[in-house]
C-alpha positions as CSV (number, residue, x, y, z in Angstrom):
1,V,23.2,-115.7,-25.6
2,D,24.5,-119.0,-23.5
3,A,27.4,-117.0,-22.1
4,F,25.3,-113.5,-21.0
5,F,23.0,-115.7,-19.0
6,R,26.2,-118.1,-17.8
7,G,27.2,-113.9,-16.5
8,D,30.2,-114.6,-18.8
9,K,29.8,-111.0,-20.0
10,T,33.5,-110.5,-21.6
11,E,32.5,-114.0,-24.1
12,A,29.2,-111.9,-24.5
13,A,30.5,-108.7,-25.2
14,Q,33.0,-109.8,-27.8
15,R,30.3,-111.5,-29.5
16,T,28.0,-108.4,-29.5
17,R,30.8,-106.5,-30.8
18,K,31.9,-108.7,-33.4
19,M,28.1,-109.3,-34.4
20,T,28.1,-104.9,-34.9
21,S,31.3,-104.6,-37.2
22,N,30.1,-107.1,-39.4
23,G,29.3,-103.9,-42.1
24,Q,25.1,-104.9,-41.7
25,S,24.6,-101.3,-39.2
26,R,25.1,-97.9,-40.6
27,A,26.0,-96.6,-37.3
28,D,29.2,-98.6,-37.6
29,I,31.0,-97.7,-40.4
30,Q,32.5,-93.8,-40.5
31,P,33.9,-91.8,-43.2
32,G,37.8,-93.1,-43.4
33,Q,37.7,-96.2,-42.5
34,V,39.0,-99.6,-42.8
35,V,36.5,-102.0,-44.2
36,W,36.3,-105.1,-46.7
37,I,33.7,-105.1,-49.3
38,V,32.2,-106.8,-51.8
39,L,32.3,-104.9,-55.4
40,K,28.7,-106.2,-57.8
41,Q,30.9,-109.0,-59.9
42,D,32.3,-110.4,-57.4
43,Q,28.8,-111.2,-55.3
44,R,29.2,-115.3,-57.1
45,T,32.5,-115.5,-55.3
46,G,32.3,-113.7,-52.0
47,K,35.4,-111.6,-52.8
48,L,36.7,-109.2,-50.6
49,T,38.2,-106.0,-51.4
50,K,39.7,-103.2,-48.7
51,G,39.7,-99.8,-48.7
52,I,38.8,-97.0,-47.0
53,V,35.3,-95.3,-47.3
54,K,34.9,-92.1,-48.7
55,D,30.2,-92.3,-49.1
56,I,28.2,-94.1,-47.3
57,L,25.2,-95.4,-49.7
58,T,22.8,-96.3,-47.5
59,K,20.9,-94.4,-46.1
60,S,18.6,-97.0,-43.9
61,P,20.1,-98.3,-40.6
62,T,20.8,-102.0,-41.6
63,H,21.0,-103.9,-44.0
64,P,20.6,-107.8,-44.3
65,H,23.4,-107.5,-47.0
66,G,25.7,-105.2,-45.6
67,I,25.8,-101.0,-46.0
68,K,26.5,-99.7,-49.5
69,V,29.6,-97.6,-49.5
70,R,32.3,-95.7,-52.0
71,L,35.8,-96.8,-51.3
72,A,38.5,-93.6,-51.6
73,D,39.1,-95.3,-55.2
74,G,35.5,-95.1,-56.3
75,R,34.7,-98.8,-56.1
76,V,31.2,-99.4,-54.4
77,G,30.5,-103.0,-52.5
78,R,28.5,-103.3,-49.3
79,V,30.5,-103.5,-46.7
80,K,31.5,-107.3,-44.7
81,E,33.7,-106.8,-42.5
82,V,34.8,-103.3,-40.6
83,A,38.8,-103.9,-40.5
84,D,40.8,-103.3,-36.9
85,E,43.4,-101.1,-38.1
């Protein structure tokens, strides 16, 4: 935010991009996309699992714990990060 007020639009844009790709916004996640999720059984440890999105299960536009998805291999979890691939 400080970068935005200083006029450093590049840094502000990078921060905004990072914030939108954290898995909390449904609009940022598409079927076929590579994501890192936390499976239900891994919530305590925070272990991440990489996979390809098959279905988006969360119906609301945002979720504070991450959008729930089903991966191509059938596993279900909440998106923590959208991969750069």
